[in-house]
Every structure is written in structure tokens, then in C-alpha cells.
The first five atom37 places (N, CA, C, CB, O) and aatype in JSON, in Angstrom:
{
  "aatype": [12, 14, 3, 9, 7, 19, 9, 6, 7, 9, 3, 0, 15, 1, 2, 9, 10, 9, 1, 5, 10, 0, 15, 17, 13, 3, 6, 6, 11, 4, 15, 11, 7, 19, 16, 15, 10, 6, 2, 18, 1, 11, 6, 12, 7, 10],
  "atom_mask": [
    [1, 1, 1, 1, 1],
    [1, 1, 1, 1, 1],
    [1, 1, 1, 1, 1],
    [1, 1, 1, 1, 1],
    [1, 1, 1, 0, 1],
    [1, 1, 1, 1, 1],
    [1, 1, 1, 1, 1],
    [1, 1, 1, 1, 1],
    [1, 1, 1, 0, 1],
    [1, 1, 1, 1, 1],
    [1, 1, 1, 1, 1],
    [1, 1, 1, 1, 1],
    [1, 1, 1, 1, 1],
    [1, 1, 1, 1, 1],
    [1, 1, 1, 1, 1],
    [1, 1, 1, 1, 1],
    [1, 1, 1, 1, 1],
    [1, 1, 1, 1, 1],
    [1, 1, 1, 1, 1],
    [1, 1, 1, 1, 1],
    [1, 1, 1, 1, 1],
    [1, 1, 1, 1, 1],
    [1, 1, 1, 1, 1],
    [1, 1, 1, 1, 1],
    [1, 1, 1, 1, 1],
    [1, 1, 1, 1, 1],
    [1, 1, 1, 1, 1],
    [1, 1, 1, 1, 1],
    [1, 1, 1, 1, 1],
    [1, 1, 1, 1, 1],
    [1, 1, 1, 1, 1],
    [1, 1, 1, 1, 1],
    [1, 1, 1, 0, 1],
    [1, 1, 1, 1, 1],
    [1, 1, 1, 1, 1],
    [1, 1, 1, 1, 1],
    [1, 1, 1, 1, 1],
    [1, 1, 1, 1, 1],
    [1, 1, 1, 1, 1],
    [1, 1, 1, 1, 1],
    [1, 1, 1, 1, 1],
    [1, 1, 1, 1, 1],
    [1, 1, 1, 1, 1],
    [1, 1, 1, 1, 1],
    [1, 1, 1, 0, 1],
    [1, 1, 1, 1, 1]
  ],
  "atom_positions": [
    [[-4.38, 10.3, 13.04], [-4.07, 9.35, 12.48], [-3.69, 8.53, 13.79], [-3.1, 9.62, 11.41], [-2.95, 9.01, 14.64]],
    [[-4.33, 7.09, 13.92], [-3.19, 6.55, 14.99], [-1.94, 6.56, 14.69], [-3.32, 5.27, 15.37], [-1.67, 6.6, 13.49]],
    [[-0.61, 6.5, 15.83], [0.44, 6.07, 15.63], [1.01, 4.46, 15.7], [0.94, 6.81, 16.33], [1.69, 3.97, 16.6]],
    [[0.57, 3.85, 14.6], [0.61, 2.36, 14.49], [2.24, 2.14, 13.73], [-0.9, 1.71, 13.42], [2.95, 2.97, 13.16]],
    [[2.45, 0.75, 14.01], [3.74, 0.3, 13.34], [3.44, -0.37, 12.41], [0.0, 0.0, 0.0], [2.36, -0.9, 12.17]],
    [[4.88, -0.38, 11.53], [5.05, -0.47, 10.1], [4.07, -1.95, 9.5], [6.88, -0.6, 9.81], [3.33, -1.91, 8.52]],
    [[4.31, -3.12, 10.33], [3.46, -4.09, 10.34], [2.11, -3.91, 9.81], [3.42, -4.46, 11.47], [1.6, -4.36, 8.78]],
    [[1.69, -3.23, 10.65], [0.24, -3.0, 11.2], [-0.48, -2.04, 10.18], [0.26, -2.29, 12.78], [-1.67, -2.14, 9.88]],
    [[0.5, -0.99, 9.63], [0.53, 0.0, 8.4], [0.4, -1.03, 7.31], [0.0, 0.0, 0.0], [-0.64, -0.92, 6.66]],
    [[1.02, -1.78, 7.05], [1.1, -2.68, 5.84], [-0.24, -3.56, 5.44], [2.28, -3.68, 6.1], [-0.72, -3.82, 4.34]],
    [[-0.65, -3.91, 6.84], [-2.06, -4.56, 7.08], [-2.87, -3.96, 6.55], [-2.55, -4.7, 8.31], [-3.53, -4.35, 5.58]],
    [[-2.95, -2.68, 7.22], [-3.97, -1.87, 6.83], [-4.07, -1.45, 5.21], [-3.83, -0.7, 7.67], [-5.07, -1.58, 4.5]],
    [[-2.92, -0.99, 4.85], [-3.27, -0.96, 3.3], [-3.21, -1.58, 2.44], [-2.93, -0.37, 2.75], [-3.61, -1.25, 1.32]],
    [[-2.6, -2.83, 2.8], [-3.4, -4.09, 2.24], [-4.92, -4.71, 2.39], [-2.71, -5.04, 2.65], [-5.43, -5.59, 1.69]],
    [[-5.39, -4.16, 3.29], [-6.91, -3.82, 3.81], [-7.48, -3.16, 2.68], [-7.03, -2.82, 5.2], [-8.01, -3.72, 1.72]],
    [[-7.38, -2.28, 2.79], [-8.12, -0.97, 1.79], [-7.86, -1.48, 0.35], [-7.29, 0.83, 1.97], [-8.76, -1.96, -0.33]],
    [[-6.81, -1.37, 0.01], [-6.46, -1.78, -1.41], [-7.45, -2.98, -2.19], [-4.92, -2.33, -1.31], [-7.82, -2.98, -3.36]],
    [[-7.75, -4.06, -1.04], [-8.29, -5.37, -1.33], [-9.98, -4.65, -1.13], [-7.65, -6.85, -0.08], [-10.94, -5.11, -1.76]],
    [[-10.07, -3.88, -0.47], [-11.47, -3.54, -0.4], [-11.58, -2.67, -1.98], [-11.85, -2.53, 1.18], [-12.76, -2.54, -2.27]],
    [[-10.44, -1.94, -3.24], [-10.49, -1.37, -3.72], [-10.33, -1.78, -4.84], [-10.12, -0.75, -3.36], [-10.02, -0.99, -5.73]],
    [[-10.54, -3.36, -5.13], [-9.91, -3.91, -6.07], [-11.25, -4.09, -7.47], [-9.18, -5.38, -5.36], [-11.11, -4.71, -8.52]],
    [[-12.12, -3.55, -7.14], [-13.16, -3.61, -7.75], [-13.49, -1.99, -8.66], [-14.19, -4.1, -6.62], [-14.34, -1.68, -9.5]],
    [[-12.11, -1.04, -7.85], [-12.34, 0.27, -8.55], [-10.93, -0.05, -9.49], [-12.38, 1.88, -7.4], [-10.11, -0.95, -9.64]],
    [[-11.3, 1.68, -10.14], [-10.5, 1.53, -11.11], [-9.42, 3.04, -10.96], [-11.49, 1.3, -12.54], [-9.82, 4.21, -10.95]],
    [[-8.19, 2.63, -10.88], [-7.44, 3.72, -10.47], [-6.62, 4.65, -11.93], [-6.31, 3.0, -9.35], [-5.87, 4.15, -12.77]],
    [[-7.03, 5.91, -11.85], [-6.29, 6.62, -13.17], [-5.02, 6.44, -13.32], [-6.36, 8.03, -13.24], [-4.32, 6.88, -12.4]],
    [[-4.35, 5.77, -14.47], [-3.17, 5.63, -14.69], [-2.33, 6.42, -14.74], [-3.06, 5.19, -15.4], [-1.15, 6.18, -14.51]],
    [[-2.91, 7.82, -15.12], [-1.86, 8.91, -15.09], [-1.4, 9.59, -13.64], [-2.42, 10.03, -15.98], [-0.23, 9.9, -13.39]],
    [[-2.59, 9.79, -12.68], [-2.64, 10.26, -11.82], [-2.09, 9.74, -10.36], [-3.62, 10.49, -12.0], [-2.03, 10.33, -9.28]],
    [[-1.68, 8.33, -10.75], [-1.76, 6.97, -9.89], [-0.55, 6.4, -10.12], [-2.93, 5.91, -10.27], [-0.18, 5.5, -9.36]],
    [[0.25, 6.79, -11.16], [1.28, 5.87, -11.49], [2.15, 5.84, -10.78], [1.77, 5.94, -12.52], [2.65, 4.75, -10.51]],
    [[2.85, 7.48, -10.01], [3.47, 7.56, -9.24], [3.73, 6.55, -8.2], [3.19, 8.4, -8.99], [4.7, 5.79, -8.16]],
    [[2.38, 6.67, -7.03], [2.39, 5.63, -5.92], [1.89, 4.47, -6.58], [0.0, 0.0, 0.0], [1.49, 3.77, -5.65]],
    [[1.73, 4.01, -7.38], [1.36, 2.66, -7.21], [2.92, 1.95, -8.13], [-0.49, 2.32, -8.01], [2.96, 0.74, -8.36]],
    [[3.85, 2.68, -8.48], [5.15, 2.18, -8.83], [6.02, 2.16, -7.71], [5.74, 2.93, -9.87], [7.05, 1.49, -7.59]],
    [[5.42, 3.09, -6.77], [6.12, 2.93, -5.16], [5.85, 2.13, -4.46], [5.97, 3.81, -4.28], [6.63, 1.9, -3.54]],
    [[4.62, 1.35, -4.6], [3.77, 0.23, -3.86], [4.45, -0.77, -4.45], [2.09, 0.13, -4.07], [4.6, -1.71, -3.68]],
    [[5.07, -0.98, -5.82], [5.48, -2.28, -6.03], [6.77, -2.61, -6.38], [4.79, -2.78, -6.85], [7.25, -3.54, -7.04]],
    [[7.64, -0.82, -5.31], [9.03, -1.65, -5.23], [9.15, -1.73, -4.04], [10.33, -1.11, -5.82], [10.26, -2.14, -3.69]],
    [[8.28, -1.46, -3.03], [8.19, -0.86, -1.73], [8.97, -2.46, -1.24], [6.33, -0.27, -1.07], [8.56, -3.57, -1.57]],
    [[10.31, -2.12, -0.28], [10.56, -3.49, 0.34], [11.12, -3.2, 1.53], [11.45, -4.44, -0.45], [11.7, -2.13, 1.67]],
    [[11.05, -3.94, 2.38], [11.69, -4.01, 4.02], [12.25, -5.03, 4.61], [10.81, -3.82, 4.98], [11.73, -6.05, 5.06]],
    [[13.85, -4.54, 4.58], [14.45, -6.03, 5.11], [13.72, -6.58, 6.48], [16.21, -5.87, 5.49], [13.71, -5.75, 7.39]],
    [[13.31, -7.43, 6.68], [13.3, -8.17, 8.09], [14.25, -9.08, 8.73], [12.32, -8.88, 8.13], [14.65, -10.04, 8.08]],
    [[14.56, -8.94, 9.64], [15.24, -9.69, 10.64], [14.76, -10.96, 11.06], [0.0, 0.0, 0.0], [14.54, -11.35, 12.2]],
    [[14.64, -11.52, 10.05], [14.12, -13.34, 10.15], [15.05, -14.18, 10.6], [13.74, -14.1, 8.73], [14.8, -15.38, 10.7]]
  ]
}
């Protein structure tokens, strides 16, 4: 895996998830990961 920055990683993850919108996730097996994504926050010095 190439070493990419945080913003680039977030964008890459979004692109993957957008392509997977038509896919179904196993609620039980993916619950921990989905919860982590829902709770992810990063403070940006804007």
C-alpha cells in the first residue's frame, strides 16, 4: 500500500464506499467497522 495522507485516505475510502452503495454489508460481521466509521471525527485547524 502506498503511504498517502489522511485527507487522501479519507477520499479513497469514500470512493470505495460510493462504489459499494449497491452492495449489502453483513450487519453482524461489519457492525464494529460501521460504528467506527460513523463515529470517526478529525479536528482540522481551519
